[in-house]
C-alpha positions in Angstrom: 183.3 -56.2 13.2 184.2 -56.2 9.5 186.7 -53.5 8.4 186.4 -52.0 4.9 189.1 -49.9 3.3 187.4 -47.1 1.4 188.7 -44.6 -1.2 186.3 -41.6 -1.3 185.5 -39.6 -4.3 188.2 -37.1 -3.2 190.8 -39.9 -3.2 191.1 -40.0 0.5 191.4 -43.4 2.2 189.5 -44.4 5.3 188.9 -47.6 7.2 185.4 -48.1 8.5 183.8 -50.9 10.5 180.5 -52.6 10.0 178.4 -55.4 11.4 178.0 -58.8 9.7 174.7 -59.1 7.9 174.2 -55.5 7.1 174.5 -54.0 3.6 177.7 -52.3 2.6 175.5 -49.3 1.5 174.4 -48.8 5.1 177.9 -48.8 6.3 179.1 -46.2 3.7 176.0 -44.1 4.2 176.2 -44.0 8.0 179.9 -43.1 7.8 178.9 -40.0 5.8 181.0 -40.9 2.7 178.5 -39.6 0.1 176.6 -42.8 -0.6 173.0 -41.9 -0.5 171.1 -45.2 -0.9 168.1 -43.2 -2.1 166.0 -46.2 -2.8 166.7 -47.8 0.6 168.5 -50.8 -0.8 165.9 -51.8 -3.4 168.5 -51.9 -6.3 166.6 -49.2 -8.2 168.5 -45.9 -8.0 172.2 -46.6 -8.4 173.1 -43.9 -5.8 175.2 -46.5 -3.9 177.5 -47.5 -6.9 181.0 -48.5 -5.9 184.0 -50.2 -7.4 185.1 -53.3 -5.6 188.8 -54.3 -5.3 190.2 -57.3 -7.1 189.9 -60.7 -5.6 186.8 -60.0 -3.5 184.7 -63.0 -2.6 181.4 -61.7 -3.7 178.5 -63.6 -5.4 177.7 -62.6 -8.9 175.3 -59.6 -9.3 171.6 -60.5 -9.6 169.8 -59.7 -12.9 168.3 -56.6 -11.3 171.7 -55.3 -10.2 173.2 -56.1 -13.6 170.3 -54.3 -15.4 170.7 -51.2 -13.2 174.5 -51.1 -13.8 174.0 -51.5 -17.5 171.5 -48.6 -17.5 173.9 -46.4 -15.6 176.7 -46.9 -18.1 175.4 -44.1 -20.3 175.9 -41.5 -17.6 178.7 -42.8 -15.3 181.7 -45.0 -15.7 180.8 -48.6 -15.0 183.7 -51.0 -14.6 184.0 -54.8 -14.4 184.3 -54.2 -10.6 181.1 -52.1 -10.4 178.6 -53.1 -7.8 175.6 -51.6 -6.0 176.7 -51.5 -2.4 173.1 -52.2 -1.3 173.5 -55.7 -2.8 176.7 -56.4 -0.9 176.1 -58.0 2.5 178.9 -57.9 5.0 180.3 -61.2 6.0 183.6 -62.2 7.7 185.2 -63.0 4.3 185.0 -59.4 3.3 187.1 -58.1 6.2 189.7 -55.9 4.6 187.7 -55.3 1.4 188.9 -52.5 -0.8 186.0 -50.2 -2.0 186.1 -47.1 -4.2 183.1 -44.9 -4.1 182.0 -44.2 -7.7 181.3 -40.7 -9.1 177.8 -39.3 -8.6 175.6 -39.0 -11.6 
């Protein structure tokens, strides 16, 4: 199991566990933390937007993910740590990852 430390939109902190190889979005959605994943992980809706804690060992966003985040910046705060959780696959290196769920738009 991979444990993720989540700060909800209400500022509450929770620890949730996920399985290696699944998307962070699925883990957050299944835990009922307000992440919709409306597009099913196709990187086309932005409803799974999160802020990732410093020092996370993540690959750079794809062009599609960067484009989606850029487009969202007019309606929601996009930070240097913004990611679409549908594009973050769980792996052992992410155990203990800090994630803040971004505001809905």
